[in-house]
C-alpha positions in Angstrom: 43.6 6.5 -15.6 42.6 6.5 -18.7 38.6 7.5 -19.3 36.9 4.1 -19.8 34.3 3.5 -23.1 31.6 5.2 -23.4 30.0 2.1 -25.3 31.3 -0.3 -22.9 30.0 1.8 -20.0 26.7 2.2 -21.6 27.0 -1.7 -22.4 27.5 -2.4 -18.9 25.2 0.5 -17.0 22.1 -1.8 -19.9 23.8 -5.7 -18.6 22.8 -4.0 -14.5 19.5 -2.9 -15.3 18.4 -6.3 -17.0 19.9 -8.4 -14.1 17.7 -6.2 -11.9 14.9 -7.0 -13.8 15.3 -10.6 -13.4 16.1 -10.2 -10.4 12.7 -8.3 -9.7 12.9 -7.2 -6.8 15.4 -6.6 -4.8 17.6 -4.6 -7.6 20.9 -3.8 -6.5 21.2 -5.9 -3.7 21.5 -9.2 -5.1 25.0 -10.3 -2.6 22.7 -9.7 0.2 21.1 -13.0 1.6 17.8 -12.8 3.5 19.5 -14.9 5.9 20.2 -13.9 9.7 20.8 -17.1 11.8 20.7 -14.0 15.3 18.0 -12.8 14.5 16.2 -16.2 13.5 17.2 -17.6 16.9 16.5 -14.1 18.7 12.6 -14.0 17.4 12.0 -17.8 18.4 13.6 -17.5 21.9 10.9 -14.1 22.5 7.7 -16.1 21.5 5.7 -13.1 20.2 5.0 -15.5 17.0 1.8 -17.5 17.3 3.1 -21.3 17.7 3.9 -23.1 14.2 3.9 -20.1 12.0 7.6 -19.1 13.0 8.6 -20.7 9.1 6.0 -18.5 8.0 6.7 -15.6 9.2 10.2 -16.2 8.1 9.5 -16.9 4.2 7.1 -13.8 4.8 10.2 -11.8 5.8 11.9 -12.8 2.1 8.7 -12.3 -0.1 8.7 -8.3 -1.5 6.3 -5.6 0.0 2.9 -5.4 -1.3 3.0 -1.6 -3.3 0.1 -0.1 -2.0 -1.1 3.4 -2.4 -3.3 5.7 -0.5 -6.0 8.4 -1.8 -6.1 11.3 -0.4 -9.0 12.6 1.8 -8.6 16.0 1.5 -10.4 17.3 -1.1 -13.4 15.9 -2.1 -11.8 14.7 -4.9 -10.8 11.6 -3.1 -14.3 10.0 -4.2 -14.0 11.0 -8.1 -10.0 8.8 -8.3 -11.7 6.0 -6.7 -14.1 5.9 -9.0 -11.5 6.5 -12.2 -9.3 4.0 -10.2 -11.7 1.3 -10.0 -14.0 2.3 -13.3 -10.9 2.4 -15.1 -7.7 0.9 -14.5 -8.2 -1.4 -12.1 -10.6 -2.6 -14.6 -8.2 -3.4 -17.7 -5.8 -4.6 -15.9 -8.5 -7.8 -14.0 -9.0 -9.0 -17.3 -5.0 -8.9 -18.2 -3.0 -11.6 -18.8 1.0 -11.7 -19.8 3.0 -13.9 -20.4 0.1 -16.4 -19.6 -0.3 -15.1 -16.6 -3.1 -13.3 -15.2 -2.1 -10.4 -13.5 -3.5 -10.1 -9.8 -5.5 -6.9 -9.5 -4.9 -5.0 -6.3 -7.5 -5.2 -3.8 -8.7 -2.4 -1.1 -7.2 -3.2 2.3 -10.2 -4.4 4.2 -9.1 -2.7 7.4 -9.0 0.6 5.8 -12.3 3.8 5.5 -14.4 3.7 2.2 -11.5 1.5 0.1 -9.1 4.5 0.2 -6.2 2.4 0.6 -4.8 -0.9 -1.9 -2.3 -3.0 -1.8 -0.8 -4.8 -5.6 2.0 -6.8 -5.9 3.1 -6.0 -9.5 6.1 -5.2 -10.0 8.3 -3.1 -12.5 9.4 -5.7 -14.9 5.9 -6.6 -15.4 4.5 -3.2 -15.4 7.3 -2.6 -18.7 5.9 -5.4 -20.2 2.2 -3.7 -21.0 1.4 -0.5 -22.1 -2.4 -1.2 -20.0 0.1 -1.2 -16.7 2.7 1.8 -18.3 -0.1 4.1 -18.6 -1.5 2.3 -14.8 2.1 3.3 -14.0 1.7 6.9 -15.1 -1.3 7.9 -13.3 0.1 6.7 -9.8 3.0 9.4 -10.6 1.2 12.3 -11.7 -1.3 11.7 -9.1 1.3 11.4 -6.3 2.7 14.7 -7.5 -0.7 16.4 -7.3 -1.1 14.8 -4.2 -4.0 13.0 -4.8 -2.3 10.1 -4.6 0.4 8.8 -1.6 2.2 5.4 -2.2 2.7 4.3 1.3 3.6 1.1 3.4 0.3 -0.5 4.5 1.1 -0.6 8.5 2.1 3.5 8.4 -1.4 3.8 7.6 -2.4 2.9 11.1 -1.1 5.8 13.5 -3.2 8.7 12.3 -6.9 6.2 12.0 -5.4 5.4 15.5 -5.5 9.1 16.1 -9.3 10.2 16.0 -8.7 13.5 14.5 -11.4 16.0 14.6 -11.0 19.3 12.9 -9.9 21.6 15.9 -7.5 19.3 17.3 -4.0 20.1 17.5 -1.4 18.3 16.7 2.2 17.7 16.9 4.0 15.0 15.1 7.4 14.3 16.4 9.4 12.3 14.0 7.8 13.4 10.8 9.9 13.0 7.9 9.9 11.6 5.1 6.0 12.8 5.8 3.6 10.8 4.2 1.6 9.8 8.1 2.0 13.9 8.3 0.0 14.3 5.6 -2.9 12.3 6.7 -3.4 13.5 10.2 -3.6 17.1 7.2 -5.8 15.2 5.5 -8.6 14.3 8.3 -8.2 18.1 9.3 -9.4 19.0 6.1 -12.0 16.2 5.6 -15.1 19.4 5.4 -13.8 21.2 2.5 -16.6 23.6 3.2 -14.1 24.8 6.0 -11.5 26.7 4.2 -9.1 27.2 7.9 -9.8 24.1 10.5 -10.1 25.4 13.5 -6.6 22.4 14.1 -3.8 22.5 12.9 -0.2 20.4 12.7 3.5 20.7 13.9 5.3 18.9 12.2 9.0 18.4 13.6 12.2 15.9 12.6 15.9 16.7 14.5 17.3 16.5 10.9 17.3 19.7 8.1 17.6 18.3 5.6 14.8 15.6 5.7 12.7 18.7 7.1 12.7 19.8 3.3 11.6 16.3 2.4 8.7 17.0 4.8 8.3 20.2 3.6 7.4 18.7 0.1 5.3 15.8 0.6 3.4 18.8 3.2 3.0 21.3 0.2 0.9 19.5 -2.1 -1.6 19.1 0.0 -1.6 22.6 -0.2 -3.0 23.2 3.8 -2.6 26.9 5.5 -2.6 24.3 8.5 0.4 23.0 8.7 4.1 24.3 10.5 7.3 22.2 10.0 9.9 22.5 12.6 13.7 21.6 13.1 14.1 20.5 17.0 15.0 17.5 18.5 11.6 15.4 19.4 13.1 14.2 22.7 13.6 18.1 24.3 11.5 20.0 21.6 10.6 23.7 23.5 7.4 24.0 25.2 5.4 27.0 22.7 3.1 29.2 24.6 0.0 31.2 23.1 -1.8 34.1 23.4 -5.8 33.0 25.1 -8.0 36.0 26.4 -4.9 37.9 26.5 -2.7 36.1 28.7 0.5 34.2 27.2 -0.8 30.5 28.0 1.3 26.7 27.5 0.3 24.9 24.0 -1.1 21.7 25.2 -2.0 19.5 21.5 -5.1 17.0 21.8 -3.1 14.9 19.6 0.6 13.6 19.8 1.7 11.5 17.3 5.5 9.8 18.6 6.2 7.8 15.3 9.7 7.3 17.6 13.1 6.2 15.7 13.9 2.3 15.6 15.9 -0.9 14.2 13.6 -1.2 11.6 13.9 -5.0 11.7 9.5 -5.3 10.6 11.0 -3.5 6.7 12.9 -6.6 6.1 10.8 -6.8 3.5 11.8 -3.7 2.1 15.0 -2.3 3.1 17.1 -5.8 2.4 20.3 -4.8 4.2 18.6 -4.8 7.4 19.0 -8.2 6.7 22.9 -7.5 6.8 22.6 -5.4 9.9 20.7 -6.3 12.0 22.2 -7.3 15.7 19.9 -6.9 18.9 22.5 -4.2 19.6 20.4 -2.5 17.8 17.3 -2.0 20.4 19.7 -1.3 23.1 21.3 1.9 22.0 17.6 3.4 20.9 15.8 2.4 24.3 16.8 5.3 25.8 16.0 7.8 23.1 13.0 5.9 22.3 11.6 6.1 25.9 12.8 10.3 26.1 10.9 11.0 23.1 7.7 9.2 24.1 8.0 11.2 28.2 8.2 14.4 25.9 5.3 13.6 23.7 3.0 13.2 27.3 4.5 16.0 29.0 3.0 18.4 25.6 0.0 16.5 25.3 -3.0 18.2 27.1 -5.6 16.4 29.6 -7.4 14.0 28.1 -5.3 13.9 24.9 -4.5 11.2 23.1 -0.8 9.7 21.6 0.0 7.0 19.8 3.3 5.3 19.9 4.6 3.1 17.0 7.9 1.4 15.5 8.3 -0.3 12.3 10.2 -2.6 14.5 8.9 -6.5 16.3 10.9 -5.9 19.4 10.0 -5.6 23.0 12.9 -4.1 24.0 11.8 -0.9 21.1 8.0 -1.4 21.8 6.0 -3.5 25.3 9.8 -1.9 27.5 9.3 1.9 26.6 5.7 2.0 27.2 5.8 0.0 30.6 8.1 2.6 31.5 6.1 5.4 30.2 2.6 4.0 32.3 5.6 3.7 35.0 6.7 6.5 35.5 3.0 8.9 35.0 2.3 6.9 38.3 -1.8 6.0 36.9 -1.5 9.9 34.9 -1.5 7.8 31.5 -3.9 4.4 30.3 -3.5 2.5 27.4 -6.0 2.3 24.8 -8.0 -0.4 23.7 -8.0 0.4 20.1 -8.8 -3.6 19.6 -12.1 -2.5 17.6 -11.1 1.0 16.0 -10.1 -1.0 12.8 -12.2 -4.1 11.8 -10.1 -6.2 9.8 -6.9 -5.5 10.6 -5.2 -9.0 12.4 -2.8 -8.3 15.2 -1.0 -9.8 18.0 -2.1 -8.5 21.6 1.9 -7.0 23.5 3.5 -9.3 25.3 3.9 -9.1 29.2 7.1 -11.1 29.5 10.9 -10.5 27.7 13.9 -11.0 27.5 17.0 -9.2 26.7 20.1 -10.4 24.4 23.4 -9.1 23.8 24.7 -8.9 20.5 27.1 -12.3 21.9 24.3 -14.3 22.1 23.8 -14.0 26.4 20.7 -13.6 27.5 18.8 -11.3 30.7 15.7 -12.1 31.9 16.3 -9.4 35.1 17.7 -6.3 35.8 19.5 -7.8 38.6 21.5 -10.2 36.5 23.1 -8.0 34.1 26.8 -7.6 35.4 27.9 -3.4 36.2 30.2 -3.9 33.6 27.3 -3.3 31.2 25.0 -0.4 33.2 26.1 1.7 30.7 24.2 0.1 27.6 21.3 -1.9 30.0 18.8 0.2 31.3 15.8 -1.4 34.5 13.5 0.1 32.0 14.2 -2.5 29.5 12.6 -5.6 31.7 9.5 -6.2 32.2 8.3 -4.8 35.7 8.6 -7.6 38.8 5.8 -6.4 40.3 3.2 -8.5 38.9 -0.3 -6.7 40.5 1.5 -3.3 38.6 2.0 -4.7 35.1 -1.4 -6.7 35.2 -3.2 -3.9 35.8 -0.4 -1.9 33.3 -2.6 -4.1 30.3 0.4 -4.3 27.9 -2.3 -6.5 26.3 -4.2 -3.7 24.1 -0.7 -2.7 22.4 -0.7 -3.6 19.1 1.9 -5.9 16.7 1.6 -6.7 12.9 3.0 -9.4 11.6 3.9 -9.7 7.9 2.4 -13.1 7.5 -0.8 -12.2 8.7 -2.2 -10.0 5.9 0.9 -9.9 3.7 2.9 -6.4 4.9 5.1 -5.2 6.9 6.3 -5.7 10.9 4.6 -3.1 13.0 4.3 -1.9 16.8 1.2 0.6 18.0 -0.1 1.4 20.9 -2.0 4.2 22.4 -2.2 6.0 25.6 -4.6 8.0 26.3 -3.7 11.6 29.2 -6.5 10.7 32.2 -4.1 13.6 34.5 -1.1 15.6 34.6 2.7 13.9 35.1 3.3 13.5 38.5 6.2 15.6 38.3 4.3 18.6 37.5 1.5 17.8 40.1 4.5 17.8 42.6 6.3 21.2 41.8 3.2 23.5 41.0 5.4 26.3 42.4 7.5 25.9 39.5 4.8 27.5 37.9 5.9 31.3 39.7 3.8 33.6 36.4 0.0 33.7 37.1 -1.2 35.1 33.8 0.2 31.8 32.5 -2.2 29.5 35.2 -5.7 30.6 33.1 -7.1 27.6 33.3 -7.1 24.5 35.8 -6.0 22.3 33.4 -3.1 24.6 31.7 -2.1 24.8 36.2 -2.2 20.9 37.1 -0.3 20.2 33.5 2.4 22.7 33.2 5.5 21.4 31.5 8.0 18.5 32.7 10.4 19.8 35.8 11.3 16.7 37.7 13.4 16.9 40.6 16.1 15.2 39.1 16.7 17.2 36.1 16.4 20.3 37.4 17.6 21.1 40.7 18.1 25.0 40.3 15.4 27.1 39.4 16.3 30.5 37.3 15.9 33.2 39.5 13.3 34.8 37.6 10.5 31.0 37.1 9.6 31.9 34.5 8.0 29.8 32.3 9.5 30.0 29.4 12.4 29.0 31.4 11.2 26.4 34.1 8.7 24.4 30.8 11.8 23.5 28.7 12.8 21.1 30.2 11.9 17.8 28.3 13.5 14.4 30.5 11.0 15.0 33.1 9.8 11.6 35.4 14.0 10.6 35.3 15.0 9.1 38.6 18.3 9.7 40.3 19.7 6.6 39.2 18.4 7.0 35.5 19.4 10.3 35.1 22.9 8.8 36.0 23.2 5.7 33.7 21.6 6.4 31.2 23.8 6.4 28.1 24.0 10.1 26.7 22.6 10.4 23.1 23.8 13.0 20.7 21.7 15.9 22.5 23.3 15.2 25.4 26.0 15.3 24.4 25.2 17.9 21.9 24.2 19.8 25.2 27.2 19.1 27.4 29.3 21.0 25.3 27.6 23.9 24.8 28.2 24.0 28.8 24.6 23.5 30.2 25.1 22.8 34.3 21.4 21.9 34.7 20.3 19.1 32.5 18.0 21.2 30.9 17.1 20.0 27.9 15.2 23.0 26.0 17.3 26.1 25.3 17.5 28.9 27.8 15.5 31.7 26.2 18.1 34.4 26.5 19.7 32.8 24.0 19.3 32.5 20.4 18.8 28.9 19.2 21.6 27.6 16.7 21.5 26.8 13.7 21.6 24.6 10.9 21.1 24.0 7.7 19.8 26.7 5.6 18.8 29.9 7.1 15.8 31.0 6.8 13.5 33.6 5.6 11.5 35.3 7.9 7.9 35.1 9.1 6.4 39.0 8.8 2.5 38.4 9.3 0.5 41.7 7.3 -1.4 44.2 9.2 -4.1 45.1 8.8 -4.3 48.2 7.5 -1.5 47.1 4.9 -1.5 49.0 1.9 -1.2 45.9 -0.4 -4.9 45.1 0.3 -6.0 48.0 -0.9 -6.1 46.9 -4.6 -6.9 43.5 -3.9 -9.8 44.6 -1.9 -11.4 46.4 -4.6 -10.2 43.8 -7.3 -11.3 40.8 -6.0 -13.7 42.1 -3.9 -13.1 40.3 -0.7 -15.6 40.0 1.6 -15.2 41.7 5.3 -15.0 38.5 7.4 -11.4 38.0 5.0 -8.6 37.9 7.6 -6.7 39.7 6.8 -4.1 39.5 9.5 -3.9 35.8 8.3 -1.1 36.6 5.7 2.2 36.8 5.8 5.3 37.9 3.2 8.9 36.4 3.5 10.5 39.5 4.0 10.8 41.9 5.7 12.2 45.1 2.6 11.5 44.9 -0.8 8.4 44.7 -2.5 6.3 41.7 -1.3 6.6 39.0 -4.1 4.5 36.7 -2.9 1.7 36.1 -0.1 0.5 33.3 2.3 -1.8 32.5 4.1 -1.9 30.2 8.3 -5.0 29.3 9.4 -5.8 31.9 12.9 -4.0 29.5 15.7 -0.7 29.3 13.7 -0.5 33.0 13.5 -1.1 32.8 17.8 1.6 30.2 17.9 4.0 32.1 15.7 3.6 36.0 16.7 4.1 34.1 20.4 7.7 31.5 19.6 9.4 32.9 17.5 13.0 32.6 19.7 11.7 29.3 20.6 11.5 27.6 17.8 13.2 26.9 14.0 10.3 27.1 11.8 11.3 25.7 8.1 8.0 26.7 6.5 4.3 26.9 7.3 1.2 28.5 5.0 -0.3 28.0 2.0 0.8 30.8 -0.7 -2.3 32.7 -1.7 -1.2 35.8 -4.0 2.0 36.0 -6.2 3.1 39.5 -7.7 2.4 40.0 -11.7 3.7 43.8 -12.8 1.8 43.4 -16.0 -1.4 43.1 -13.5 -1.1 46.8 -11.8 -2.2 48.1 -15.5 -5.5 46.0 -14.8 -5.4 47.2 -11.7 -4.1 44.9 -8.6 -0.8 44.4 -8.5 -0.6 40.5 -7.3 -2.6 37.8 -9.0 -3.9 34.6 -7.9 -1.8 31.0 -6.9 -3.6 27.9 -7.5 -2.0 26.5 -4.6 -4.1 28.9 -2.8 -7.3 29.1 -4.5 -9.8 26.3 -1.8 -8.1 28.3 0.4 -8.9 32.1 -0.6 -12.2 31.7 -2.9 -14.2 31.3 -0.7 -13.6 34.9 0.3 -13.5 36.0 -2.9 -16.7 37.6 -4.3 -16.1 38.6 -7.9 -14.4 37.9 -10.8 -15.5 34.1 -10.9 -16.4 32.7 -13.7 -18.3 29.8 -13.7 -17.5 26.8 -16.2 -19.1 23.8 -17.2 -17.1 20.6 -18.1 -15.9 21.4 -21.6 -15.2 24.8 -20.6 -12.7 23.0 -18.5 -11.1 20.5 -20.6 -10.3 23.3 -23.2 -9.1 25.4 -20.9 -6.8 22.6 -19.9 -6.0 21.6 -23.3 -5.3 24.7 -24.7 -2.3 26.9 -24.1 -4.5 30.5 -24.7 -8.0 29.9 -26.5 -10.3 32.9 -27.6 -12.6 33.2 -25.6 -15.3 32.9 -28.4 -14.3 28.8 -27.3 -15.9 29.2 -23.9 -19.9 28.1 -24.0 -22.2 30.5 -24.2 -22.7 31.0 -20.5 -19.2 31.4 -19.0 -18.1 33.4 -22.8 -20.8 35.7 -21.5 -19.3 36.2 -18.4 -16.2 36.2 -19.9 -16.7 39.3 -21.9 -18.1 41.2 -19.4 -15.3 40.7 -16.6 -11.9 43.2 -17.2 -8.8 41.9 -18.0 -6.4 40.3 -14.9 -6.3 37.4 -12.9 -9.5 35.5 -12.5 -11.5 32.3 -10.7 -12.5 29.3 -13.1 -15.8 27.3 -11.0 -16.9 24.3 -11.8 -20.2 23.4 -9.6 -21.0 19.6 -9.7 -24.5 19.2 -11.2 -26.5 16.6 -8.9 -28.2 15.6 -11.5 -25.5 14.4 -13.9 -23.8 11.4 -12.5 -21.3 11.3 -15.4 -20.0 14.7 -14.9 -17.1 15.3 -11.5 -19.7 15.3 -8.2 -17.4 17.6 -6.9 -16.3 21.7 -7.0 -13.3 22.9 -9.4 -11.5 26.1 -8.9 -8.9 26.5 -11.0 -6.6 29.7 -11.5 -6.9 31.9 -14.2 -6.4 34.8 -16.6 -8.6 37.0 -18.9 -6.5 38.4 -21.8 -7.4 41.0 -24.1 -9.5 38.0 -26.2 -8.1 35.3 -24.7 -8.1 33.1 -21.6 -6.3 31.2 -19.7 -5.9 28.5 -16.7 -2.8 28.7 -14.2 -2.7 25.4 -13.4 0.9 23.2 -12.7 0.9 20.2 -15.2 0.4 17.3 -12.7 -2.9 19.2 -11.7 -3.7 19.8 -15.5 -3.8 16.4 -15.9 -5.2 15.0 -13.0 -8.6 17.4 -13.9 -8.6 16.3 -17.5 -8.8 12.7 -15.9 -11.6 13.1 -13.6 -13.4 14.8 -16.5 -12.9 11.4 -18.7 -10.1 12.5 -20.7 -7.2 9.9 -20.3 -3.4 11.2 -20.6 -0.7 9.5 -21.6 3.1 9.7 -23.0 3.9 7.8 -26.2 6.8 5.7 -26.4 8.8 8.0 -27.2 8.7 9.5 -24.3 8.0 13.0 -25.7 5.0 15.1 -25.7 1.3 13.6 -24.0 -1.8 12.3 -26.3 -5.1 12.8 -24.9 -7.6 10.0 -25.8 -8.4 11.3 -29.4 -5.1 11.1 -29.9 -3.8 14.8 -30.3 -1.1 15.5 -29.3 -0.2 18.2 -26.2 1.7 21.0 -27.5 3.8 20.2 -23.9 6.8 18.4 -22.6 6.6 15.7 -20.1 8.3 15.9 -17.0 10.5 13.3 -15.4 9.1 10.9 -13.5 10.9 12.2 -10.7 10.5 16.5 -10.0 11.2 18.5 -6.6 14.3 16.7 -5.3 15.2 17.4 -2.0 18.1 19.6 -2.7 16.2 22.0 -4.8 13.1 22.1 -2.2 15.7 23.1 0.4 16.5 26.6 -2.4 13.5 26.8 -3.1 12.0 27.2 0.4 15.4 28.3 1.7 14.7 31.2 -1.1 11.1 31.6 0.6 10.5 34.5 -2.8 11.4 32.7 -5.5 10.6 33.7 -8.2 11.6 30.6 -10.5 8.2 28.3 -8.0 5.9 30.3 -10.4 5.1 30.6 -13.6 5.9 33.9 -15.4 2.9 36.1 -16.1 4.4 37.8 -19.0 3.1 39.9 -21.7 1.3 36.7 -24.1 -2.1 37.6 -21.2 -2.6 40.4 -22.3 -2.8 40.7 -25.8 -1.7 44.0 -27.8 
């Protein structure tokens, strides 16, 4: 075949782009008709939509989904970003008209606290027509990359809010990728910026190895030492152990987020191909997996803990049916919490207590007794409402929350909040499985020993160790159900692996099978590691600096980067290295810099970990003003004399090498940022520079009132006074998942950090 003409290809590409613009929403999906008669028939019959609102519901499903953004609450910078958004961008948009049409200004989500989440109906076509909107778009891209704004669907923000996170909570996110909810959880842990190491942590899990790296990319923007990304099947995620008072104990989580895989029919407004692919068999195939994941979640939940179960599906088979089956299995150990007052302003429909099941051929079943034997492998008893009227009433399924798209212009969503009142019944029934006395130090732990149901664990391991017993994740499933349940991919994989007793967790004697990239090890430093000798003296680290929390990613050779994790995550890592596959954890705090050795320390500070590390640093801090920061962020190597007198005097007294540039807000001057700013820098012989990634530079400059935007050619950046900056503009999309995976796999990558070469120590 001959090569296609480049010009013809260019013209075709331009034509297709024009088509997409004129189509507005649904770019590239022009051939998909937003109709599905089976979908309409199914939901009309189920009666989930209030009477007289079905047409509104369907119209809303065909409309484009508004773009929503969330200002991250991890840093105290959130208020400054909100101030910048409202005072600059939203104010300009409010009075804007394009082609005679008044632009609808972004509006805050009424139910999200402190105006930290906003939605807008602006399309990409509109954004291209106005320079003001283009600046707003650039602002969103830049702030998203620096982790200060997350573009996230409105309903996706609900589950973390209902978890009611506090800084000491141990949190498990079972199905975490791509990570927007995980980011919310991290932010909530760090609500108080004065606490560098919150007591709690987030363990974010996903079964897909590649999606784990997307998760890492999301979490890394928040620079938290309290996040760990792991790669496991959520339905049989291993039970972890921690050291407590010199004894090993089971790790139970205060909060569990169970946002399970689902058919996704609530996302039709953004995932348009769901219109074509939707069928009732999707929910029938997923129900068993969803229930197994939910069971595993409550097994790992501490008594008194809170689990949120959520789906982006409106189907009762994936929603109320799973919750009802879970409550029935729990025999009173679980309770549906009433969350009606937790998010004032949010409109939602109460959960239903009756529903029917339909096959893809259109056949309806109202009860398990109606299902022919030939269908028993696809249709399960747990898919139907409980028959016992009294038991059904005690479940309070009306406390579940279903969000319908036409009520507040959102996607469709389902959420339920469960509170664990007592250990799960299959744990209480078989206390003899806990034969290791050292692991039963507390009453709660003894009562909550993890799942080993009679149906699924007929043969006890010979030594009865908690590692082997605790990792059974299928608990609470009866003989009949276990026998007829359609096997999941995980179950088939286990059978192929020759597992005899159907336990989910891998036997401790065998190493975990690795998929995807082979991760570098996590090696913790000892308190007397020689690395600390120069670091201690150079930065004058305080005596309470937790040296034991510092780790590296290599056993041999020179340590290139040093990372830090919180005390509790260190505990988890040290006690579970054979049990779990860790993709990433910790935040980078120091990087090796060969030039620094002659000035007293071979390690320079890393911007990612400065807010974690700075509270322990007692020297090499220069206090800077707003004007100093503007100079440092807009000029590559400014002379010391360009700093204001106070900062100049401090810098002159300081030796060459890595430094902290610290801005402390002045409450008497409200025109300046009212939050602390800390930057990594380098004090050269006659000059000084800030080591801050590009997008963070733009973030801080905007906070200081310097507008940064791209010119028409897209090659340079201009600040408000029109002066061009020296740096070239990067493309909008950075850090592709594949690159992220390579960086993470390398662990000690040099390319990830700007080089500190001889330009930093003027000859």
